[in-house]
C-alpha positions in Angstrom: -27.6 13.2 13.1 -26.2 11.2 10.1 -25.2 13.1 7.0 -25.7 11.1 3.9 -25.6 11.8 0.2 -28.1 10.1 -2.1 -26.8 9.1 -5.5 -29.2 10.5 -8.2 -27.1 9.5 -11.2 -23.8 7.7 -11.6 -21.7 7.8 -14.8 -18.5 5.8 -15.5 -16.3 8.1 -17.7 -13.3 5.8 -18.0 -12.5 2.2 -17.1 -8.8 1.4 -17.0 -6.8 -1.7 -15.9 -6.3 -0.4 -12.4 -9.0 2.1 -11.7 -12.4 3.3 -12.9 -13.4 7.0 -12.9 -17.0 7.9 -12.1 -18.9 11.2 -11.8 -21.9 11.0 -9.5 -24.7 13.5 -9.1 -25.8 13.5 -5.5 -28.5 14.9 -3.3 -26.9 16.6 -0.2 -28.4 16.4 3.3 -29.6 20.0 2.9 -31.5 19.2 -0.3 -29.1 20.8 -2.7 -27.4 18.9 -5.6 -23.7 18.4 -6.2 -21.2 16.3 -8.2 -18.7 13.8 -6.9 -15.7 12.7 -8.9 -14.8 9.2 -7.7 -12.0 6.7 -8.4 -12.9 3.1 -7.8 -10.1 0.6 -7.1 -10.0 -3.1 -6.3 -7.9 -2.6 -3.2 -4.2 -3.2 -2.4 -1.8 -4.8 0.0 1.5 -3.6 1.4 4.1 -5.5 3.3 6.6 -4.5 5.9 9.3 -7.2 5.5 11.7 -7.3 8.4 15.0 -9.2 8.1 16.4 -11.3 10.8 19.0 -8.6 11.6 16.3 -6.0 12.3 16.3 -4.2 8.9 13.4 -3.7 6.5 13.3 -4.4 2.8 12.2 -1.5 0.6 11.8 -1.2 -3.2 13.0 1.8 -5.2 10.6 2.6 -8.0 9.8 5.4 -10.4 6.4 6.8 -9.9 5.0 8.7 -12.9 2.3 10.6 -10.9 5.0 12.4 -9.0 7.8 12.2 -11.7 10.4 10.7 -9.4 11.8 7.5 -7.9 10.9 6.9 -4.3 11.6 4.1 -1.7 8.5 2.2 -0.7 7.5 -1.0 1.2 6.5 -3.7 -1.3 2.9 -3.5 -2.4 0.4 -4.4 -5.1 -3.1 -4.6 -6.2 -5.6 -7.3 -5.2 -6.3 -9.0 -8.5 -8.7 -11.7 -9.7 -6.1 -14.5 -9.1 -6.0 -13.8 -5.4 -8.6 -15.2 -3.1 -7.7 -13.1 -0.1 -5.6 -10.0 0.8 -3.1 -12.3 2.5 -2.6 -14.2 -0.8 -2.0 -10.9 -2.5 0.5 -9.9 0.1 2.4 -13.2 -0.1 2.5 -13.0 -3.9 3.6 -9.4 -4.0 6.4 -10.0 -1.4 7.8 -12.8 -3.5 7.4 -11.0 -6.9 9.0 -7.8 -5.7 11.7 -9.0 -3.3 12.2 -12.7 -4.0 11.3 -13.6 -0.4 8.6 -15.6 1.3 7.9 -15.2 5.0 7.1 -17.8 7.8 5.4 -15.0 9.8 2.8 -13.0 7.8 0.4 -11.0 10.0 -2.1 -8.3 9.3 -1.2 -5.1 11.2 -3.9 -2.7 9.9 -6.2 -1.8 7.0 -7.7 1.5 5.9 -9.1 3.6 3.1 -6.2 5.5 1.5 -8.1 8.6 0.3 -11.9 8.3 1.0 -12.6 11.8 -0.2 -12.4 10.6 -3.8 -11.4 6.9 -3.8 -12.6 3.6 -2.4 -9.2 2.1 -2.4 -8.8 -0.1 0.7 -5.2 -1.0 1.8 -4.1 -3.9 4.0 -0.7 -3.7 5.6 1.0 -6.9 6.7 4.2 -7.5 8.8 6.4 -10.2 7.3 9.2 -11.9 9.4 11.4 -14.9 9.2 12.1 -14.3 5.5 13.2 -17.1 3.2 15.0 -16.3 0.0 13.4 -18.1 -3.0 15.6 -19.5 -5.7 13.1 -19.0 -8.5 10.6 -16.4 -7.3 7.4 -15.4 -9.1 8.3 -12.9 -11.9 7.7 -9.2 -11.5 5.0 -7.5 -13.6 6.1 -6.7 -17.1 5.9 -3.0 -16.6 7.5 -3.1 -13.1 11.1 -1.9 -12.8 12.4 -1.8 -9.2 15.5 -2.1 -7.1 15.5 -3.9 -3.8 17.1 -1.9 -0.9 17.6 -3.1 2.6 17.7 -0.3 5.2 18.3 -0.1 8.9 16.0 1.9 11.0 18.3 4.9 11.1 18.9 4.7 7.3 15.1 4.6 6.6 14.5 7.7 8.7 17.4 9.5 6.8 15.6 8.6 3.6 12.4 10.0 5.0 14.1 13.2 6.1 15.6 13.5 2.5 12.1 13.2 1.0 12.9 9.8 -0.6 10.2 8.1 1.5 7.1 10.1 0.9 4.1 7.8 0.3 1.5 7.2 3.0 1.9 3.4 3.3 5.7 3.6 3.8 5.5 6.6 6.2 3.0 4.4 8.2 5.6 1.6 8.1 8.3 3.9 9.5 6.0 5.0 12.4 5.0 1.4 13.0 8.7 0.4 13.2 9.4 3.3 15.6 6.5 2.2 17.8 7.7 -1.5 17.7 11.2 -0.5 18.8 9.9 1.7 21.6 7.6 -1.1 22.9 10.5 -3.6 22.8 12.8 -1.2 24.7 10.0 -0.5 27.2 9.4 -4.2 27.8 13.1 -4.9 28.5 
């Protein structure tokens, strides 16, 4: 049996630069009514940039929602200037780190929090990095520090609760799996 909710009424209560907030009245599969509070988002891209010496580039950034600075893989919103998620990823990598990549491959994509948001996140692996002399500028409201970490250092940051967001935790487990597969195939 498929459980589906029918939208009876949909009301946008706020439209911001990044998200829209909606309250929907829905008819449940059992015939009862309920409300759903939803966040609509254009989608985003995150990048796992691996250096030639086997490290990964992270950015340290203050996040107002949690009132602290954390270490994350580079990421950003898909905007109207980007034709595809890969274009967003390439742009964000250059803006946030000053690098481009010869290898830029999609590893996975998923909804970040489908219980209340439609944000869809693409995660790319970037390798064979090239430092750009005059990279694209960062967003005006973006203040970040570039940090290059070894595998062990990244896991220390995770254990110290400095890496706490889902996309970056995914990147750590991806990195672990990649290393384990390389060791297994030796």
